[in-house]
C-alpha positions in Angstrom: 183.8 20.0 259.3 184.4 16.9 261.5 183.6 13.4 260.4 180.9 13.2 263.1 178.7 15.6 261.2 178.2 13.0 258.4 175.3 10.5 258.6 177.5 7.4 259.4 175.1 4.8 258.1 175.3 6.4 254.6 179.0 6.6 254.2 180.4 4.8 251.2 177.0 4.5 249.7 175.0 6.1 246.8 171.8 7.5 248.1 168.9 9.9 247.3 169.4 13.1 249.2 168.3 16.7 249.4 171.4 18.8 249.0 171.6 22.4 250.2 174.4 24.6 248.9 175.1 28.1 250.3 177.4 30.8 249.0 178.3 34.3 250.1 177.7 37.1 247.6 180.8 39.1 246.5 183.0 37.1 248.9 186.2 37.3 246.7 185.7 41.1 246.1 185.3 41.7 249.8 188.3 39.6 250.6 190.5 41.7 248.3 189.1 44.9 250.0 189.4 43.8 253.7 190.5 40.2 254.2 190.5 40.2 258.0 187.0 41.7 258.4 185.6 39.4 255.7 186.9 36.2 257.3 185.4 37.4 260.6 182.0 38.0 259.0 181.9 34.7 257.1 182.9 32.8 260.3 180.0 34.5 262.1 177.5 33.6 259.4 178.7 30.0 259.0 178.3 29.6 262.8 174.7 30.8 262.5 174.1 28.3 259.7 175.6 25.5 261.7 173.3 26.3 264.6 170.2 26.2 262.4 170.9 22.9 260.6 170.4 20.4 263.5 166.9 21.9 264.1 165.9 20.3 260.7 168.0 17.1 261.0 170.6 18.6 258.6 174.2 17.3 258.3 176.9 19.7 257.2 179.1 17.6 254.9 181.8 20.1 253.9 182.6 23.8 253.7 183.7 25.8 250.6 185.3 28.7 252.3 182.4 31.1 251.9 179.6 28.5 252.0 178.5 25.0 253.2 177.2 21.8 251.7 174.3 20.3 253.8 172.7 16.9 253.6 169.0 16.2 254.3 167.0 13.0 254.1 163.9 15.1 253.5 163.4 17.8 250.8 160.7 19.4 253.1 163.3 19.7 255.9 165.9 21.0 253.5 163.6 23.8 252.3 162.5 24.6 255.8 166.1 24.9 256.9 167.0 27.1 254.0 164.1 29.5 254.7 165.0 29.6 258.4 168.7 30.4 257.5 167.7 33.3 255.3 165.3 34.5 257.9 167.9 34.5 260.7 170.5 36.2 258.4 167.9 38.9 257.5 167.1 39.5 261.2 170.8 39.7 262.0 171.5 42.1 259.1 168.7 44.5 260.4 170.8 45.0 263.6 174.2 45.5 261.9 176.0 48.3 260.0 175.7 47.9 256.3 179.5 47.3 256.0 179.2 44.2 258.2 176.4 42.5 256.3 177.0 39.5 254.1 174.3 38.2 251.8 174.0 34.5 250.9 172.5 32.6 248.0 171.1 29.1 248.5 170.4 26.3 246.0 168.5 23.0 246.7 168.3 19.9 244.6 166.9 16.4 245.2 169.0 13.7 243.6 171.6 10.9 243.9 174.9 11.6 245.7 177.8 9.4 246.7 179.1 9.7 250.3 182.8 8.8 250.6 185.0 8.9 253.7 186.3 12.4 252.8 183.8 14.0 250.4 180.3 14.0 248.9 180.1 13.8 245.1 177.6 13.3 242.3 175.5 15.2 239.9 173.0 16.2 242.6 175.8 18.2 244.3 176.8 19.9 241.1 173.2 20.9 240.4 172.7 22.3 243.9 175.9 24.4 243.5 174.7 25.8 240.1 171.2 26.6 241.4 172.6 28.9 244.1 174.2 31.0 241.5 170.7 31.6 239.9 169.3 32.9 243.1 169.0 36.6 244.0 171.1 37.8 247.0 169.2 36.6 250.1 167.2 34.2 247.9 166.7 30.4 247.4 166.5 28.5 244.1 165.1 25.0 244.0 165.0 22.4 241.2 161.9 20.9 239.6 162.4 17.8 241.7 162.3 19.7 244.9 159.3 21.8 243.8 157.2 18.7 243.0 157.8 17.2 246.4 157.6 20.4 248.5 155.1 22.6 246.6 152.1 20.5 247.4 152.9 19.9 251.1 153.9 23.3 252.4 152.8 26.8 251.5 155.5 28.6 249.5 155.7 31.8 247.6 157.6 30.8 244.4 158.5 32.4 241.1 159.0 30.0 238.2 162.1 31.2 236.4 161.8 28.8 233.4 164.4 26.5 232.0 167.9 27.7 232.6 171.2 26.6 231.2 173.4 25.6 234.1 177.2 25.3 233.8 178.4 21.8 233.1 174.9 20.4 233.2 173.9 18.8 229.9 170.2 19.8 229.7 168.4 23.0 230.6 166.6 22.6 233.9 163.3 24.2 235.1 164.0 26.1 238.3 162.0 28.0 240.9 162.9 30.8 243.3 161.4 30.9 246.8 160.4 34.3 248.0 161.5 34.4 251.6 160.3 36.9 254.1 163.1 39.4 253.4 162.2 39.4 249.7 158.5 39.6 250.0 158.6 43.2 251.0 160.3 43.9 247.7 158.0 41.6 245.8 155.1 43.8 246.8 156.5 46.4 244.5 155.5 45.9 240.8 159.0 44.9 239.9 158.3 41.2 240.5 155.4 38.8 240.7 154.8 35.3 242.0 154.5 33.0 238.9 153.3 29.5 238.4 154.0 27.6 235.2 150.8 28.7 233.4 151.4 32.4 234.2 155.0 32.0 233.2 153.9 30.7 229.8 151.4 33.5 229.3 154.0 36.1 230.1 156.6 34.4 227.8 154.1 34.5 225.0 153.4 38.2 225.5 157.1 39.0 225.6 157.6 37.1 222.4 154.8 38.9 220.7 156.2 42.3 221.6 159.6 41.3 220.4 158.5 39.8 217.1 156.0 42.6 216.3 158.0 45.7 217.2 161.7 44.7 217.5 162.1 42.3 214.7 159.2 43.6 212.6 159.8 47.3 213.0 163.0 48.3 214.7 165.3 45.8 212.9 163.5 46.6 209.6 163.5 50.3 210.1 164.3 52.6 207.2 167.6 53.6 208.8 168.7 49.9 208.9 167.3 49.1 205.5 169.2 52.0 204.0 172.4 50.4 205.2 171.4 47.1 203.5 170.5 48.8 200.3 173.7 50.8 200.2 175.8 47.8 201.0 177.4 49.4 204.0 179.3 46.9 206.2 180.1 48.9 209.4 178.0 50.9 211.7 179.1 52.5 214.9 176.6 53.3 217.6 177.0 57.0 216.9 176.1 56.4 213.2 173.4 53.9 213.9 171.6 56.3 216.4 173.2 59.6 215.5 170.8 62.0 217.1 171.7 63.9 220.3 169.7 63.9 223.5 168.7 66.7 225.8 167.8 65.4 229.3 165.4 67.5 231.4 164.4 66.9 235.0 162.6 69.7 236.7 163.9 73.0 235.7 167.4 71.8 234.7 168.4 70.6 231.2 171.6 69.1 230.0 172.9 67.7 226.7 173.9 64.1 227.0 177.0 62.6 225.2 176.5 61.2 221.8 175.6 57.5 222.0 174.0 57.7 225.4 171.5 54.8 225.8 167.9 55.7 226.5 167.6 52.8 228.9 170.3 54.3 231.1 168.3 57.6 231.4 165.2 55.6 232.1 166.9 53.5 234.8 168.1 56.7 236.6 164.5 57.7 237.4 164.2 54.8 239.9 161.0 52.9 240.8 157.8 54.1 239.2 159.8 55.5 236.2 157.9 57.8 233.8 159.4 59.6 230.8 158.3 61.9 228.0 160.1 61.5 224.7 159.9 64.5 222.3 161.3 65.3 218.9 160.5 66.8 215.5 159.0 64.7 212.7 161.5 62.1 211.5 163.9 62.8 214.4 163.9 59.1 215.6 161.4 59.1 218.4 159.8 55.8 217.6 163.2 54.2 216.9 164.4 55.5 220.3 161.3 54.2 222.0 161.8 50.7 220.4 165.4 50.7 221.3 164.3 51.2 224.9 161.8 48.4 224.4 164.5 46.1 223.1 166.7 46.6 226.2 163.8 46.2 228.6 162.7 43.0 226.8 166.1 41.5 227.2 165.7 41.8 230.9 162.2 40.4 230.9 163.3 37.4 228.8 166.0 36.7 231.4 163.5 37.0 234.3 159.9 36.8 233.4 158.9 37.9 236.9 160.0 41.4 236.0 157.8 44.1 234.4 156.9 43.4 230.8 157.4 46.3 228.3 154.5 46.5 225.9 154.1 49.0 223.0 150.8 50.7 222.4 149.8 53.4 219.9 147.7 56.1 221.4 146.0 56.8 218.1 143.6 53.9 218.8 142.3 55.7 221.9 139.2 57.1 220.2 136.6 57.1 223.0 137.1 60.2 225.2 135.0 58.5 228.0 137.1 55.4 228.1 139.6 55.2 230.9 143.2 54.4 230.0 143.1 51.2 232.1 140.1 49.9 230.1 141.7 50.9 226.9 144.9 49.0 227.8 142.9 45.8 228.4 141.1 46.3 225.1 144.4 46.8 223.2 146.1 43.8 224.9 143.2 41.7 223.6 143.1 43.3 220.2 146.8 43.6 219.4 148.4 40.9 221.5 145.6 38.3 221.9 145.7 38.5 225.7 142.3 37.5 227.2 140.5 40.3 229.2 141.0 38.4 232.5 144.8 38.2 232.1 144.9 41.8 230.7 143.0 43.2 233.7 145.3 41.3 236.0 148.4 42.7 234.3 147.1 46.3 234.5 145.6 46.0 238.0 148.8 44.6 239.4 150.9 47.1 237.5 153.0 44.4 235.8 153.6 46.3 232.5 155.9 49.0 231.3 153.7 51.1 229.0 155.5 52.4 225.9 152.9 54.8 224.5 153.7 56.0 221.0 152.0 58.7 219.0 150.4 61.1 221.3 150.5 63.6 218.4 148.6 61.0 216.3 145.5 61.3 218.6 142.8 63.4 216.9 143.5 67.0 217.8 140.0 67.3 219.4 140.7 64.5 221.8 144.4 65.1 222.5 143.9 67.4 225.5 141.5 64.8 227.0 144.0 62.0 226.3 146.7 63.8 228.4 144.2 64.2 231.2 143.2 60.5 231.0 146.9 59.5 231.2 147.4 61.7 234.3 144.2 60.2 235.9 145.6 56.7 235.2 148.9 57.6 236.8 147.1 58.8 239.9 145.2 55.5 240.3 148.2 53.3 239.2 151.0 55.3 240.6 153.6 52.5 240.4 153.1 51.8 236.7 156.1 52.7 234.7 155.5 54.3 231.3 157.0 56.3 228.4 155.0 58.7 226.2 156.2 59.7 222.8 155.1 62.8 220.9 156.1 65.4 218.4 157.5 68.3 220.3 155.5 71.1 218.6 152.2 69.2 219.0 152.9 68.6 222.7 154.0 72.2 223.4 150.7 73.4 221.8 148.7 71.6 224.5 147.2 73.3 227.5 147.6 70.4 229.8 150.9 68.7 230.6 151.7 65.1 231.4 152.8 64.6 235.0 155.9 62.6 234.4 159.3 62.5 236.1 161.5 63.5 233.2 161.7 64.4 229.5 164.2 63.7 226.7 164.3 65.8 223.5 165.9 64.4 220.4 168.1 66.9 218.6 168.6 67.4 214.9 171.7 66.0 213.2 174.7 68.2 212.8 176.4 68.8 209.4 179.3 66.8 210.6 177.1 63.8 211.4 175.4 64.1 208.0 178.7 64.2 206.2 180.0 61.2 208.1 176.9 59.2 207.2 177.1 60.1 203.5 180.8 59.6 203.3 180.4 55.9 204.3 178.5 55.3 201.0 181.5 56.6 198.9 180.7 57.2 195.2 177.0 56.2 195.5 176.1 59.5 197.1 178.8 61.8 195.6 176.2 64.1 193.9 174.1 64.4 197.1 177.2 65.3 199.1 178.2 68.0 196.6 174.7 69.6 196.7 174.6 69.4 200.5 177.8 71.3 200.8 176.2 74.6 199.6 172.4 74.0 199.4 171.1 75.2 202.8 167.5 74.1 202.0 168.7 70.6 201.4 170.8 70.8 204.5 167.8 71.7 206.6 165.9 68.7 205.3 168.8 66.3 205.9 169.0 67.2 209.6 166.2 64.7 210.1 167.5 61.1 210.4 164.5 59.9 208.5 165.0 62.3 205.6 168.7 61.6 205.4 167.9 57.8 205.1 165.3 58.5 202.4 167.8 60.7 200.6 170.4 58.0 200.6 168.0 55.6 199.0 166.2 57.9 196.6 169.3 59.8 195.3 171.6 56.8 195.3 173.7 56.9 192.1 172.0 60.1 190.7 173.8 63.1 189.3 173.3 66.5 190.7 171.2 67.5 187.6 168.8 64.6 188.4 168.3 65.9 191.9 165.8 68.6 191.4 166.3 71.9 193.1 163.5 73.9 194.8 163.3 76.9 197.1 161.1 75.5 199.9 161.5 72.6 202.2 158.0 71.5 201.4 158.8 71.3 197.7 162.0 69.5 198.4 160.2 67.0 200.7 157.5 66.3 198.0 160.2 65.7 195.3 162.2 63.5 197.7 159.2 61.3 198.5 158.1 61.0 194.9 161.6 60.0 193.8 161.8 57.5 196.7 158.5 55.9 195.7 159.3 55.7 192.0 162.8 54.2 192.6 161.4 51.8 195.2 159.0 50.3 192.6 161.6 50.3 189.8 164.1 48.5 192.1 161.7 45.5 191.9 161.3 45.9 188.2 162.4 42.3 187.5 159.0 40.8 188.1 156.6 43.7 188.5 153.3 42.9 190.2 151.9 46.5 190.3 152.6 49.7 188.4 153.8 52.9 190.1 150.4 54.4 189.5 148.6 51.5 191.1 151.0 51.5 194.1 150.6 55.3 194.6 146.8 55.1 194.2 146.1 52.3 196.6 148.5 53.5 199.3 147.1 57.0 199.0 143.6 55.7 199.6 144.8 53.7 202.6 146.7 56.6 204.0 143.6 58.8 203.8 141.5 56.2 205.6 144.0 55.8 208.4 144.1 59.6 208.8 140.3 59.8 208.9 140.0 56.9 211.3 142.9 58.1 213.5 144.7 54.7 213.1 148.3 53.8 212.7 148.3 50.0 212.4 146.2 48.7 209.5 144.7 45.2 209.6 142.7 44.0 206.7 140.1 42.8 209.2 139.7 46.4 210.2 137.9 47.3 207.0 134.5 48.8 207.9 131.5 50.1 206.0 132.4 53.6 207.2 135.5 53.4 204.9 133.2 53.6 201.9 133.6 57.1 200.3 130.1 58.0 199.2 126.5 57.3 200.3 125.9 55.5 197.1 128.7 53.1 197.9 127.3 52.6 201.4 123.8 52.0 199.9 125.4 49.6 197.4 127.1 47.7 200.3 123.9 47.3 202.3 121.9 46.4 199.2 124.6 43.8 198.3 124.3 42.3 201.7 120.5 42.1 201.4 120.5 40.7 197.9 123.2 38.0 198.8 121.3 36.9 201.9 117.9 37.0 200.1 119.3 34.7 197.4 120.8 32.3 199.9 117.8 32.2 202.3 115.3 32.0 199.4 117.1 29.0 197.8 117.4 27.2 201.1 113.8 28.0 202.1 112.6 26.8 198.7 114.2 23.4 199.4 112.9 23.2 203.0 109.4 24.3 202.1 109.3 22.0 199.2 110.0 19.1 201.5 107.5 20.3 204.0 104.9 21.0 201.3 105.2 17.5 199.9 105.0 16.0 203.4 101.8 18.0 204.0 100.3 16.7 200.7 101.5 13.2 201.4 100.0 13.0 204.9 96.5 13.0 203.5 97.2 9.9 201.5 99.6 8.1 203.8 100.9 4.7 202.7 102.5 1.8 204.6 106.2 2.5 204.0 106.6 6.1 205.2 110.3 6.7 204.4 110.3 5.2 200.9 107.0 6.9 199.9 108.3 10.2 201.4 111.5 10.1 199.4 109.8 9.2 196.2 107.2 12.0 196.6 109.7 14.7 197.6 112.0 13.9 194.6 109.0 13.8 192.3 107.7 17.1 193.4 111.1 18.9 193.4 112.1 17.5 190.0 108.8 17.6 188.1 106.7 20.1 190.2 103.6 17.8 190.2 100.7 17.5 192.5 101.5 20.5 194.7 100.9 24.3 194.6 104.3 25.5 193.4 103.7 29.3 193.5 102.8 29.3 197.2 106.1 27.7 198.0 108.0 30.1 195.8 106.3 33.2 197.2 106.8 32.0 200.8 110.5 31.3 200.1 110.9 34.8 198.6 109.2 36.4 201.6 111.6 34.6 203.9 114.6 35.4 201.8 113.8 39.1 201.5 113.0 39.4 205.2 116.2 37.8 206.2 118.1 39.9 203.7 116.7 43.1 205.3 117.7 41.8 208.8 121.2 41.0 207.5 121.6 44.5 206.2 120.5 46.0 209.5 123.3 44.1 211.3 126.0 45.0 208.8 126.9 48.5 210.1 130.0 47.1 211.9 132.0 44.0 211.0 133.2 42.1 214.1 135.1 39.0 213.2 134.9 36.2 215.8 138.4 34.8 216.5 137.7 32.7 219.6 134.7 31.3 221.3 134.6 33.2 224.5 131.4 33.9 226.4 130.7 37.5 227.4 127.6 38.4 229.4 128.2 42.1 228.6 128.2 41.3 224.9 125.0 39.3 225.2 123.3 42.2 227.2 124.4 44.8 224.7 122.6 42.8 222.0 119.3 42.3 223.8 117.5 45.3 222.1 118.6 44.1 218.7 117.7 40.5 219.5 114.2 41.5 220.6 113.8 43.5 217.4 114.9 40.5 215.4 112.3 38.4 217.3 109.5 40.7 216.3 110.6 40.8 212.7 111.0 37.0 212.6 107.4 36.5 214.0 106.0 38.9 211.3 108.0 37.2 208.5 107.1 33.7 209.7 103.4 34.5 209.9 103.3 36.1 206.5 105.3 33.4 204.8 103.3 30.6 206.6 100.0 32.2 205.5 101.1 32.3 201.9 102.5 28.7 202.1 99.5 27.0 203.8 96.9 28.9 201.7 98.2 26.8 198.8 97.0 23.7 200.7 93.7 25.2 201.8 94.9 25.3 205.4 93.9 28.3 207.7 96.2 29.4 210.5 94.8 28.8 214.0 95.5 30.9 217.1 97.5 28.1 218.6 99.6 27.8 215.5 100.2 31.6 215.5 101.2 31.2 219.2 103.8 28.6 218.2 105.1 30.8 215.4 105.6 33.6 217.9 107.5 31.4 220.3 109.7 30.3 217.4 110.4 33.9 216.5 111.2 34.7 220.0 113.6 31.7 220.0 115.4 33.0 217.0 116.0 36.3 218.9 117.2 34.5 222.0 119.5 32.4 219.8 120.8 35.5 218.2 121.6 37.1 221.6 123.3 33.9 222.8 125.4 33.7 219.7 126.4 37.3 220.0 127.5 36.5 223.5 130.0 34.1 222.0 131.4 36.8 219.6 134.8 38.3 220.2 134.7 41.9 221.5 137.0 43.2 218.8 139.6 42.2 216.2 142.9 40.7 217.4 146.3 41.0 215.8 147.6 37.8 214.3 150.8 36.6 212.6 149.1 36.4 209.2 147.2 39.1 207.4 143.4 38.9 207.6 143.5 35.9 209.9 140.6 37.3 211.9 138.2 36.7 208.9 139.7 33.2 208.2 139.2 32.3 211.9 135.6 33.6 211.7 135.1 31.4 208.7 136.4 28.4 210.6 134.1 29.3 213.5 131.1 29.6 211.2 131.9 26.1 209.7 132.1 24.7 213.2 128.6 26.2 214.0 127.3 24.8 210.7 128.7 21.3 211.3 127.5 21.1 214.9 124.1 22.5 213.9 123.7 20.1 211.0 124.7 17.1 213.1 122.6 18.0 216.2 119.4 19.1 214.4 119.8 16.4 211.8 119.8 13.7 214.4 116.7 15.2 216.1 114.9 15.7 212.8 115.7 12.1 211.7 113.3 10.7 214.3 110.6 13.0 213.0 111.3 12.0 209.3 112.6 15.6 208.6 116.3 14.7 208.4 117.2 16.9 205.5 115.2 19.8 207.0 117.2 19.5 210.2 120.5 19.4 208.4 119.7 22.4 206.2 118.6 24.5 209.2 121.7 23.4 211.0 123.9 24.7 208.2 122.0 28.0 208.3 123.0 28.4 211.9 126.6 28.6 210.8 125.8 31.0 208.1 123.7 33.3 210.3 126.0 33.1 213.3 128.1 36.2 214.1 131.1 34.5 212.6 129.3 33.7 209.4 127.7 37.2 209.2 131.2 38.7 209.6 132.6 36.7 206.7 129.8 37.6 204.4 129.8 41.2 205.3 133.6 41.4 204.9 133.3 39.7 201.5 130.7 42.2 200.2 132.7 45.2 201.6 135.9 44.0 199.9 134.0 43.5 196.7 132.5 47.0 196.8 136.0 48.5 197.5 137.5 46.5 194.7 134.8 47.5 192.2 135.4 51.1 193.2 139.1 50.8 192.6 140.1 51.5 196.2 141.9 48.2 196.8 143.3 45.3 194.7 141.5 41.9 194.8 144.4 40.2 196.6 145.0 42.9 199.2 147.4 40.9 201.4 149.7 40.3 198.4 149.8 44.0 197.5 150.5 45.0 201.1 153.4 42.5 201.3 154.6 44.0 198.0 154.6 47.5 199.5 156.5 46.1 202.5 159.2 44.7 200.1 159.5 48.2 198.6 160.2 49.7 202.1 157.0 51.7 202.0 155.2 49.7 204.7 156.3 47.5 207.6 154.6 44.5 209.1 153.5 44.5 212.7 152.2 41.0 213.4 149.3 40.5 211.0 149.0 44.3 210.4 150.8 47.0 208.4 152.1 50.4 209.2 153.7 53.0 206.9 157.5 53.1 207.2 157.1 56.5 208.8 154.3 58.9 209.7 155.7 61.5 207.3 155.3 59.0 204.4 151.8 58.3 205.4 151.0 62.1 205.4 152.6 62.4 201.9 150.4 59.6 200.5 147.4 61.1 202.2 148.0 64.4 200.3 148.1 62.7 196.9 145.0 62.4 194.6 143.2 59.1 194.7 141.4 59.5 191.3 141.0 56.0 190.0 140.4 56.7 186.4 143.8 55.6 185.2 144.0 52.6 187.6 143.6 49.1 186.2 142.6 46.4 188.5 145.1 43.7 189.3 144.0 40.4 190.8 
């Protein structure tokens, strides 16, 4: 470029400038293929760029062979010029053969540069050059400095790409990509989305949750991987790590894929709107394959959060046949990943998720057909949503309806050669097992499942062939294998035993039965419900326990309050000069020595209040709903209007009865106006109940710690109690009823949905503990079972290491006679 293109008054000075750096995509490759044509094409495009720059007061400072460095005094003009350049290049490309089209990337930064006689230098130039390499072909990347100047002054469609490590730049920089006209057509597809910093953070949190829960928590802690650790194996090839073969089917054709083929490559070959069915026998590696796909897709989402986000869901939690899949997804996003309904609805509506749906075979058999129909209906309404459905092959083939998906992959059993290669890597540890497998066809059939082979490696490690029992059927072999595995798992931790084999088997058996009955896969301690109690006597005991507990609490509190009010009523008749000192003296004297007042009226009134509130508490204890966050929901409030009105009527009746008993002791008769005020107060209690229910969380969320839903409910209840005590205490202070206001405020916390959930959960846990169904410290036991490789942690929940192991525990007897309780 000639010297005249430089801004002459800036030469030899350091100045603040907006620097635009352009670069041709694949220029070196095209030069090696056809140098003459490539030089002609780049000359044409640089001429176009040179013609556009003066329109925005831009000065071309230098060329780089396949790009230019442009100087602007205004960041707004720099961005406007870059957009115009890409627009003109796109219009030109639309009229040219594909072979004659060059795409260009552009980077823009606002910073200090030094203009010499022959060059332009400085960190601002380096950053602009690095930014262009982060842009997509035909795209523009800008720095945070440019975004802050331009973003508020001109309308831009931008994607926040997060902080990126740029070559030779000391600190990671936040960068943005501008979606120019040529890209917006592509951006309409669900493969990208316009992000601001807040949405970027939300998506980053969701990606991290999926990765931590399923990749680190399940895939990397899978039985197959844990077997390697236990056996001390140091090397794993891909074919040994994922040894199962794949059969790929699209339409009527089917082909066997080479060993080691990545599932993500098959998925990518389906193109936009990809949908895939993953089939296999029990223990064949379906979930492992699904999570391997999730891992590869998550890596892409981490690199570019504007891409689709893969999220794992388990279809077993779809228990309402009338619920649309879209509504279920929003519910599960909130329940399992703590995504608010508003953001969840947006992600589903804008088709920004890749749905990885595991466990179609785990849906209750009576709802399975309807589940397939619901998925098909969802795909008709959300046709660009990408998804994978995972199911046992026999269960899927037994269905009348079929999923309308693009392709299917069937996982194949292991071959004898693969089994031998796996066992040979353990050397002497599995010599006896290798010997038996060489001639025992029943054992060979069982070992063709990757899951069973891994369990065999752990259960039969170091055993002789005499210790490995023989049986004629696969079912008997499987039962013996699981029992050996469980026993050895507990004995491996025999250094400091927390629980016996019998306790471990009994408590896990009870849990497995409940998960089967409730059609659940992931267990959260917060999910414990009264419906999990085994007999009607246990359920009656639970409701009675709730009633008794609340009756005692309310009766004691009411006794204190009515004692204060009773003494005030008695004192008003003989009022003295110093109200507060006389009031305090008389209250303490009456409470401590029961003098000068009708004690039994107060006691009976307190009992009536306590018993009445205990009955109401029992009626609201049929479902435990922890309150994790304070989010208002009109729908939740509306759903509780009938119950709130019923509570209002009950409160009016209880208040009238207890007040009549209370005031009769003082010879006071209730007047119609007083009854009217009592009715209003009862109605107020019902309204308050509805409003508090509107603040309740719709369902339990998954957390990073076990039972955190109940702990958060406790914190919320304490918050209600503190605010209620402070607010009502201040109001009551001016009426000389300070302690009454404080006590009533504390009751608000106890009787809030959060407080009720905590008390209901406590009573339920107590009933299950007394019945021998669970240990007292449940989280410690579940963590213990995780250490034994019987369970896996998913966030704040637990799943069995495999569905087959869950089914084995569910078949065991749960007789608690021999079980001792361990705290």
